[in-house]
MARSEGU-413518 format. One record per atom (N, C-alpha, C): x, y, z. Coordinates in steps of 0.001 Angstrom, whole numbers, always signed. Layout:
% residues N
         u         v         w
         X         Y         Z
...
//
This chain:
% residues 247
         u         v         w
   -153404   +136330   +209554
   -151805   +136534   +209302
   -151313   +135308   +208304
   -150541   +135527   +207615
   -149744   +134721   +206434
   -148363   +134478   +206975
   -148049   +133339   +207198
   -146768   +132866   +207832
   -146114   +132000   +206738
   -144920   +131856   +206493
   -144177   +131015   +205696
   -143498   +130231   +206458
   -143484   +128754   +206095
   -142633   +127800   +206868
   -141486   +127352   +205965
   -140414   +127083   +206573
   -139181   +126396   +205833
   -139451   +124961   +205351
   -139070   +124886   +203881
   -138983   +123613   +203453
   -138070   +122938   +203606
   -137919   +122245   +204753
   -136928   +121478   +205272
   -136931   +120562   +205927
   -136248   +119660   +206335
   -136327   +118110   +207177
   -136069   +118350   +208764
   -136192   +119664   +209235
   -135812   +119725   +210606
   -136585   +119022   +211519
   -136240   +118452   +212620
   -137171   +117642   +213571
   -138520   +118489   +214008
   -139630   +117512   +214458
   -140974   +118184   +214681
   -140640   +119275   +215824
   -139839   +119064   +216808
   -139757   +119994   +217697
   -139070   +121461   +217499
   -138497   +121664   +216097
   -138045   +122797   +215627
   -139117   +123651   +214992
   -139737   +124853   +215435
   -140466   +125682   +214961
   -139840   +126856   +214385
   -140329   +127021   +213250
   -139461   +128456   +212477
   -140462   +128809   +211259
   -140659   +130004   +211271
   -141406   +130826   +210284
   -140955   +132205   +209840
   -141266   +132590   +208852
   -141005   +134036   +208375
   -142270   +134545   +208162
   -142539   +135979   +208588
   -143820   +136618   +208351
   -143783   +137309   +207074
   -145043   +137578   +206683
   -145146   +138414   +205314
   -145517   +139835   +206037
   -146034   +140495   +205168
   -146623   +141993   +205559
   -147900   +141684   +205974
   -148650   +140676   +205837
   -150184   +140633   +205965
   -150446   +140276   +207554
   -151521   +140864   +207886
   -152230   +140507   +209384
   -151836   +141242   +210509
   -151498   +142516   +210064
   -151127   +143419   +211390
   -152132   +144613   +211005
   -151766   +145530   +211907
   -152573   +146750   +212144
   -152131   +148150   +211590
   -150905   +148118   +211259
   -150170   +149335   +210627
   -150827   +149589   +209263
   -150605   +151007   +209046
   -151365   +151669   +207770
   -150281   +152445   +206960
   -150711   +152781   +205982
   -150020   +153726   +204970
   -148905   +152641   +204520
   -147582   +153447   +204538
   -146273   +152838   +203923
   -146040   +151650   +204803
   -146598   +151283   +205828
   -146260   +150155   +206663
   -147197   +149177   +206978
   -148245   +149251   +206003
   -149009   +148284   +206196
   -148833   +146886   +205786
   -149223   +145893   +206286
   -149951   +145743   +207501
   -149257   +145277   +208877
   -148362   +144295   +208631
   -147715   +143614   +210008
   -146186   +144158   +210274
   -145970   +145415   +210086
   -144702   +146043   +210423
   -144482   +145595   +211742
   -143068   +145210   +211869
   -142604   +144552   +213014
   -141271   +145422   +213711
   -140969   +146223   +212562
   -139771   +147014   +213262
   -140173   +148616   +213835
   -139458   +148586   +214806
   -139584   +149724   +215716
   -138740   +150957   +215043
   -137862   +150612   +214330
   -136949   +151734   +213913
   -137214   +152411   +212587
   -138309   +152241   +211972
   -138435   +152605   +210536
   -139504   +153688   +210455
   -139997   +154389   +211754
   -140748   +155317   +211791
   -142458   +155228   +211956
   -142663   +153896   +212170
   -144071   +153448   +212334
   -144429   +153966   +213804
   -145685   +153888   +214048
   -146053   +154215   +215517
   -145557   +153080   +216487
   -144771   +153369   +217530
   -144382   +152257   +218523
   -145509   +151430   +218979
   -146336   +152202   +219416
   -147702   +151468   +219902
   -148591   +150483   +218655
   -148542   +150694   +217874
   -148679   +150113   +216677
   -147919   +148781   +216535
   -146641   +149185   +216417
   -145736   +148040   +216097
   -145735   +146998   +217409
   -145835   +147396   +218545
   -146231   +146609   +219737
   -147304   +145641   +219594
   -148419   +146073   +219048
   -149528   +145558   +218765
   -149388   +144396   +217853
   -148457   +144689   +216814
   -148377   +143700   +215760
   -147127   +142560   +216424
   -146192   +143116   +217204
   -145333   +142043   +217807
   -146155   +140985   +218797
   -147264   +141725   +219457
   -147944   +140852   +220351
   -148970   +139767   +219368
   -149397   +140469   +218439
   -150302   +139430   +217626
   -149407   +138392   +216853
   -148197   +138566   +216505
   -147278   +137582   +216179
   -147061   +136498   +217242
   -146576   +137107   +218812
   -146409   +136118   +219610
   -147304   +135163   +219731
   -148878   +135839   +219876
   -149925   +135207   +220020
   -150320   +134090   +219298
   -150119   +134453   +217895
   -150268   +133859   +216968
   -149496   +132330   +216997
   -148290   +132578   +217487
   -147138   +131500   +217288
   -147203   +130863   +218956
   -148188   +131151   +219763
   -148074   +130846   +220888
   -146720   +130935   +221771
   -146140   +131891   +221558
   -144896   +132002   +222312
   -145175   +132876   +223498
   -144760   +132259   +224744
   -144892   +132573   +226029
   -143853   +133482   +226871
   -142729   +133049   +226224
   -141480   +133799   +226991
   -141143   +135208   +226270
   -140225   +135702   +226757
   -139806   +137144   +226319
   -139239   +136935   +224626
   -139401   +137625   +223725
   -138598   +137651   +222331
   -137582   +138671   +222765
   -136310   +138449   +222447
   -135263   +139360   +222338
   -134868   +139858   +220982
   -135779   +141142   +220725
   -135434   +141578   +219559
   -133941   +142160   +219398
   -133353   +142138   +218224
   -132146   +142613   +217949
   -132008   +143804   +217377
   -131193   +144803   +217807
   -130593   +146018   +217158
   -129785   +145601   +216087
   -130061   +145441   +214823
   -129237   +144969   +213658
   -128566   +146086   +213067
   -127244   +145999   +213016
   -126252   +147033   +212278
   -125466   +146299   +211266
   -125816   +145639   +210453
   -125097   +144913   +209399
   -123658   +144461   +210016
   -123692   +143771   +211139
   -122165   +143406   +211677
   -122094   +141825   +211450
   -121146   +141315   +212360
   -120787   +139948   +212136
   -121255   +139249   +213844
   -121815   +139973   +214509
   -122064   +139971   +215756
   -123021   +138800   +216171
   -122558   +137343   +216839
   -123575   +136668   +217143
   -123793   +136669   +218601
   -124885   +136356   +219060
   -125347   +136327   +220344
   -125952   +135088   +220909
   -125359   +134454   +221955
   -126019   +133270   +222580
   -127376   +133934   +223419
   -128740   +133244   +223051
   -129587   +133792   +223966
   -129964   +132754   +225193
   -130369   +132863   +226265
   -130725   +132122   +227317
   -132048   +132505   +227525
   -132706   +131572   +228421
   -134226   +131565   +228751
   -134454   +133138   +229086
   -135318   +133870   +228567
   -135700   +135036   +228770
   -134821   +136107   +228942
   -133828   +136105   +227889
   -132774   +137049   +227768
   -133479   +138372   +227122
   -133284   +139369   +227912
   -133980   +140795   +227456
   -133317   +141358   +226528
   -133882   +142022   +225653
   -133476   +142754   +224533
   -134102   +144361   +224515
   -133815   +145049   +223840
   -132858   +144625   +222308
   -131551   +144679   +222817
   -130821   +143758   +221991
   -129502   +143869   +221945
   -128986   +143964   +220471
   -127587   +144642   +220553
   -127126   +144697   +219213
   -126281   +143454   +218748
   -126775   +143149   +217552
   -126295   +141813   +216705
   -127090   +141761   +215604
   -126441   +140775   +214847
   -127016   +140263   +213560
   -127341   +139124   +213180
   -127220   +138251   +214481
   -127397   +136909   +214627
   -127481   +136329   +216094
   -128534   +135365   +216265
   -128665   +134877   +217554
   -128739   +133444   +217624
   -128363   +132476   +218558
   -128600   +131485   +218562
   -128654   +130909   +220052
   -129472   +129592   +220130
   -129698   +129156   +221489
   -129972   +127581   +221627
   -129585   +127182   +222736
   -130075   +125662   +222674
   -131125   +125443   +223940
   -131782   +126539   +224361
   -132562   +126553   +225436
   -134261   +126534   +224797
   -135058   +125599   +225415
   -136410   +125488   +225202
   -137160   +126973   +225132
   -138026   +126980   +224248
   -138898   +128285   +224109
   -138188   +129427   +224318
   -137106   +129559   +223456
   -136351   +130695   +223200
   -135957   +131128   +221843
   -137075   +131839   +221384
   -136653   +132130   +220133
   -135594   +133058   +219690
   -135237   +132822   +218560
   -134008   +133740   +217856
   -134847   +134342   +216669
   -134773   +135715   +216704
   -135480   +136401   +215682
   -134679   +137502   +215199
   -134865   +137543   +213758
   -134362   +138471   +213177
   -135389   +139417   +212183
   -135072   +140606   +211696
   -135962   +141423   +210728
   -135286   +141585   +209485
   -136005   +141602   +208235
   -135677   +141953   +207071
   -136598   +142577   +206185
   -136136   +143159   +205268
   -136866   +143891   +204060
   -135935   +144147   +203058
   -135396   +142819   +202650
   -134780   +142382   +201317
   -133616   +141681   +201569
   -132878   +141988   +202913
   -131669   +141288   +203258
   -132314   +139838   +203463
   -131239   +138911   +203477
   -131505   +137324   +203564
   -131336   +136785   +204851
   -132465   +136200   +205477
   -132756   +135499   +206567
   -132268   +134181   +206665
   -131405   +133919   +207380
   -131113   +132457   +207339
   -131168   +131761   +208645
   -131838   +130717   +208685
   -131972   +129878   +209777
   -131248   +128508   +209697
   -130693   +127942   +211033
   -129928   +126845   +211023
   -130276   +126256   +212192
   -130176   +124885   +212002
   -130468   +123853   +213258
   -129758   +122641   +212507
   -129857   +121634   +213696
   -129017   +120447   +212863
   -130020   +119028   +213056
   -129635   +117974   +212458
   -130463   +116776   +212431
   -131376   +116616   +213664
   -130638   +116652   +214891
   -131280   +116334   +216222
   -132000   +117477   +216718
   -131795   +118789   +216240
   -132477   +119880   +216692
   -132046   +120335   +218162
   -130758   +120288   +218401
   -130095   +120498   +219650
   -129929   +122120   +219742
   -129954   +122684   +218672
   -130003   +124296   +218719
   -130484   +125137   +217535
   -130820   +126111   +217764
   -131419   +126999   +216751
   -130521   +128213   +216571
   -130434   +128747   +215239
   -129873   +129941   +214943
   -130489   +130679   +213990
   -130572   +132107   +214258
   -131354   +132909   +212986
   -130127   +134220   +212675
   -129893   +134325   +211502
   -129051   +135286   +210838
   -129592   +136209   +210093
   -129297   +137611   +210213
   -129506   +138671   +209270
   -128246   +138581   +208429
   -128465   +138584   +207221
   -127244   +138524   +206142
   -127821   +139353   +205211
   -127458   +140631   +205579
   -127349   +141738   +204505
   -125919   +141772   +203469
   -125862   +142144   +202409
   -124502   +141787   +201812
   -123424   +142072   +202587
   -123532   +143139   +203499
   -122312   +143461   +204179
   -121974   +142409   +205138
   -122895   +142072   +206074
   -122723   +140901   +206990
   -122471   +139582   +206260
   -122870   +139250   +205056
   -122609   +138097   +204130
   -121140   +138150   +203690
   -120713   +139520   +203202
   -119548   +139304   +202572
   -118402   +139257   +203971
   -118613   +139726   +204877
   -117715   +139945   +206233
   -117779   +138516   +206813
   -118622   +137539   +206576
   -118491   +136263   +207279
   -119447   +135764   +208157
   -120762   +136516   +208255
   -121499   +136385   +209804
   -121846   +134892   +209742
   -122127   +134097   +208301
   -122509   +132986   +208180
   -121501   +131881   +208741
   -120403   +132113   +208349
   -119181   +131040   +208746
   -118852   +131173   +210021
   -118861   +132415   +210708
   -118485   +132913   +211923
   -119548   +132222   +212959
   -120761   +132490   +212682
   -121753   +131786   +213364
   -121854   +130240   +213656
   -121624   +129684   +212312
   -121280   +128295   +212332
   -120030   +127650   +212994
   -118976   +128359   +213044
   -117923   +128002   +213627
   -118002   +127940   +215167
   -118564   +129108   +215698
   -118822   +129355   +216997
   -119649   +128235   +217804
   -120776   +128096   +217112
   -122064   +126994   +217866
   -121468   +125766   +217514
   -120572   +125481   +216388
   -120290   +123898   +216234
   -119120   +123777   +217419
   -118296   +124700   +217682
   -117277   +124706   +218708
   -118208   +124415   +219997
   -118794   +125341   +220354
   -119329   +125496   +221685
   -120206   +124106   +221941
   -120783   +123657   +221215
   -121891   +122534   +221362
   -121107   +121148   +220949
   -120019   +121213   +220275
   -119322   +119996   +219850
   -120302   +119425   +218637
   -120836   +120244   +217706
   -121660   +119603   +216645
   -120867   +119399   +215579
   -121384   +118608   +214662
   -120469   +118505   +213445
   -121334   +119218   +212251
   -120599   +120315   +211576
   -121259   +120916   +210465
   -121987   +119950   +209294
   -121623   +118828   +209558
   -122063   +117767   +208381
   -123670   +117650   +208806
   -124015   +117737   +209736
   -125424   +117591   +210376
   -126380   +118799   +210516
   -125782   +119768   +209848
   -126700   +121305   +209836
   -127488   +121202   +208714
   -128784   +121563   +209126
   -129954   +122027   +208234
   -129920   +123547   +208130
   -129920   +124085   +206841
   -130024   +125664   +206680
   -131224   +125839   +205597
   -131953   +127061   +206075
   -132864   +127382   +205281
   -132530   +128988   +204865
   -132753   +129036   +203830
   -132485   +130554   +203178
   -133820   +131167   +202761
   -134147   +131997   +203571
   -135508   +132766   +203442
   -135609   +133879   +202450
   -136912   +134168   +202443
   -137228   +135107   +201372
   -136278   +136659   +201444
   -135899   +136805   +200301
   -135142   +138214   +200065
   -134886   +138792   +198739
   -134253   +139865   +198439
   -134385   +140357   +197372
   -133814   +139547   +196269
   -134574   +139097   +195133
   -134012   +138194   +194147
   -132866   +138614   +193311
   -132266   +137851   +192649
   -131233   +137823   +191615
   -131516   +138754   +190508
   -132846   +139007   +190121
   -133248   +139765   +189061
   -133691   +141043   +189371
   -133363   +141532   +190992
   -133803   +142813   +191091
   -132781   +143428   +192147
   -131550   +142708   +192730
   -130621   +143358   +193480
   -129419   +143904   +192844
   -129547   +145229   +192582
   -128654   +145986   +191768
   -127416   +146586   +192814
   -126109   +146085   +192521
   -125282   +146503   +193317
   -124072   +147345   +192151
   -123054   +148054   +193026
   -122032   +148498   +192296
   -120726   +147537   +192076
   -119865   +147748   +191450
   -118465   +146995   +191245
   -118066   +146914   +192545
   -117929   +147666   +193687
   -117292   +147571   +194687
   -117697   +146427   +195472
   -118828   +146225   +195465
   -119778   +145215   +196189
   -119057   +143870   +195521
   -119275   +143540   +194201
   -118826   +142553   +193546
   -117489   +142161   +193703
   -116475   +143260   +193609
   -115103   +143070   +194119
   -114864   +142514   +195414
   -115551   +143198   +196610
   -115330   +142741   +197659
   -115730   +141295   +198122
   -116673   +140612   +197303
   -117028   +139230   +197551
   -115896   +138360   +196744
   -115476   +138891   +195659
   -114712   +137989   +194696
   -113312   +137927   +195480
   -112844   +139187   +196407
   -111689   +139042   +196998
   -111609   +137908   +198276
   -113018   +137735   +198664
   -113148   +136731   +199508
   -113072   +135223   +199144
   -113767   +135236   +197978
   -113933   +133882   +197233
   -114112   +134201   +195669
   -113116   +133662   +194767
   -113047   +134012   +193666
   -114347   +133213   +192846
   -114938   +132305   +193612
   -116127   +131809   +192889
   -117306   +132688   +192927
   -117052   +133704   +193772
   -118383   +134717   +193785
   -118665   +135286   +192644
   -117938   +135193   +191627
   -118242   +135946   +190461
   -119281   +135395   +189817
   -119607   +134031   +190114
   -120856   +133347   +189491
   -122225   +133776   +189897
   -122004   +134598   +191026
   -123499   +135169   +191690
   -123508   +136555   +191234
   -122902   +137020   +190233
   -123238   +138201   +189452
   -123146   +138398   +188344
   -124179   +139061   +187811
   -124561   +139241   +186391
   -124394   +140864   +185805
   -123823   +141180   +184950
   -123962   +142503   +184174
   -125135   +142995   +184001
   -125285   +144538   +184371
   -126645   +144988   +184395
   -126487   +146409   +184044
   -125885   +146686   +182666
   -125477   +148118   +182268
   -124264   +148393   +182950
   -124042   +149368   +183708
   -122676   +149828   +184318
   -122772   +149310   +186108
   -123813   +148524   +186367
   -124024   +147813   +187614
   -123985   +146268   +187548
   -124488   +145953   +188416
   -124308   +144341   +188707
   -125551   +143989   +189348
   -125973   +142659   +189042
   -127021   +142070   +189625
   -126733   +140966   +190541
   -126942   +141007   +191667
   -126410   +139926   +192603
   -127233   +138972   +193302
   -126890   +137773   +193380
   -127840   +136635   +193773
   -127403   +136462   +195224
   -128227   +136753   +196239
   -127637   +136595   +197813
   -127800   +135292   +198005
   -128794   +134481   +197580
   -128720   +133070   +198097
   -127625   +132463   +197593
   -127305   +132545   +196328
   -125932   +131856   +195565
   -124856   +132330   +196554
   -124646   +133453   +196758
   -123444   +133775   +197800
   -123269   +133243   +198844
   -124600   +132873   +199636
   -124671   +132327   +200825
   -124413   +130862   +200764
   -124949   +130331   +199694
   -124357   +128900   +199356
   -122803   +128738   +199192
   -122531   +129766   +198546
   -120859   +129545   +198668
   -120169   +129831   +199807
   -120639   +130510   +200583
   -120026   +130362   +202194
   -120446   +129559   +202817
   -121378   +128447   +202626
   -121717   +127393   +203168
   -121014   +125975   +202787
   -120554   +126300   +201478
   -120090   +125306   +200658
   -118746   +124269   +201485
   -117841   +125190   +202209
   -116866   +124585   +203003
   -117357   +123571   +204194
   -118463   +123704   +204701
   -118833   +123006   +205770
   -119647   +121851   +205273
   -120006   +121605   +203923
   -120463   +120285   +203774
   -121722   +119968   +204609
   -122719   +120957   +204795
   -123847   +120939   +205568
   -124547   +119801   +205105
   -125287   +119140   +206000
   -126414   +118178   +205438
   -127320   +118492   +204430
   -128034   +119822   +204516
   -129158   +120129   +203954
   -129149   +121668   +203743
   -129280   +122151   +202479
   -129637   +123278   +202395
   -131142   +123606   +201449
   -131921   +124253   +202025
   -133207   +124684   +201359
   -133672   +126039   +201226
   -134352   +126450   +200390
   -134347   +128044   +200034
   -135895   +128435   +199598
   -136300   +129608   +200132
   -137548   +130261   +199682
   -137334   +130522   +198142
   -138319   +130855   +197500
   -138499   +131122   +196142
   -139043   +132637   +195763
   -139388   +133154   +196879
   -139921   +134529   +196874
   -139028   +135456   +196860
   -139117   +136389   +196166
   -138310   +137723   +196122
   -139191   +138865   +196580
   -138614   +139468   +197592
   -139236   +140449   +198373
   -139559   +141832   +197645
   -138787   +142094   +196618
   -138724   +143186   +195767
   -139916   +143135   +194830
   -140257   +141871   +194059
   -141019   +141778   +193146
   -142522   +141518   +193782
   -142566   +141296   +194917
   -143906   +140737   +195405
   -144405   +141748   +196733
   -144879   +143013   +196180
   -145176   +143963   +197049
   -146528   +143574   +197796
   -147304   +142524   +197459
   -148432   +142104   +197969
   -148009   +141498   +199069
   -146893   +140936   +199370
   -146472   +139968   +200253
   -145429   +140408   +201122
   -144562   +141198   +200684
   -143344   +141499   +201491
   -143126   +142945   +201534
   -142288   +143496   +202511
   -141741   +144911   +202429
   -140443   +144638   +201722
   -140152   +146020   +201067
   -138713   +145868   +200408
   -138379   +147179   +200685
   -137107   +147223   +201351
   -136365   +148542   +201188
   -135896   +149212   +199994
   -135572   +148296   +199215
   -135087   +148604   +197960
   -135937   +149235   +196941
   -137186   +148647   +197055
   -138434   +149196   +196331
   -139100   +150299   +196860
   -139459   +150450   +198117
   -140024   +151493   +198611
   -139256   +152696   +199530
   -138189   +152355   +200123
   -137301   +153207   +200904
   -137818   +152928   +202241
   -138978   +154056   +202410
   -139608   +153939   +203904
   -140475   +152861   +203801
   -140586   +151691   +204608
   -141357   +150724   +204764
   -140967   +149993   +206111
   -141884   +148702   +206206
   -141742   +148208   +207303
   -140842   +146809   +207377
   -140784   +146070   +208332
   -139844   +144977   +208446
   -140477   +143635   +208714
   -140322   +142567   +208215
   -140703   +141160   +208201
   -139826   +140632   +209380
   -140371   +139585   +209978
   -139364   +138725   +211003
   -139345   +137209   +210340
   -138143   +136667   +210808
   -137811   +135319   +210522
   -137300   +134725   +211995
   -137872   +133861   +212482
   -137749   +133292   +213974
   -137696   +131729   +213783
   -137122   +131213   +214839
   -136873   +129636   +215257
   -136700   +129651   +216489
   -137435   +128426   +216974
   -137134   +128187   +218480
   -137208   +126719   +218645
   -136806   +126100   +219708
   -137110   +124709   +220157
   -138245   +124474   +221035
   -139156   +123772   +220723
   -140539   +123773   +221276
   -140829   +122137   +221740
   -139945   +121807   +222868
   -140214   +120489   +223429
   -141152   +120449   +224304
//
């Protein structure tokens, strides 16, 4: 199994990974480590893949998998919260309580703070990103835990890159309506636009003056050997990005 680790300065007790498509038992369009139950793969095979991931990472508690709907819903997870639950972001300050989201081109966002007192995983597709899922999540967590946004660490995981993510004028207009600087994250491509999801996320993070933002350089669309890509393949699997406190 090939896993990616964030290139950030989180405390040692913060564990975080993104899976690739390598190391599972799915076949055909879903080869190999498909973790999504909603994409047409054999549920028994997906269950084996999920167990393999949990065993590889020595996760002993229940994993609350989310039913993602491109919303701005953030859930707080307690110890052994049962899933699936409908949301596109999850956070926790409990030990050994993984927050996990799935992607196949959308942007996975992980957040913790300098002391590692909480963890958060966000599924940021363009809709959720435009609607403010990152800002909403940060505001809720900071308010509930009395955490200073200046102490936050953010990792932007592997997603479809700025050379591959084609969108229509309506998507660009929706982002610009929320933040005029968003125009910098789009480049003309014929009668469409190429969008930079990571830059759009950085713009949404800018007002919080977070301590650190790091990012994966991988493009899921261009690396069929490592990643699933919905934009590239249509019917395909899902990777997972997860984070937890391990004290």
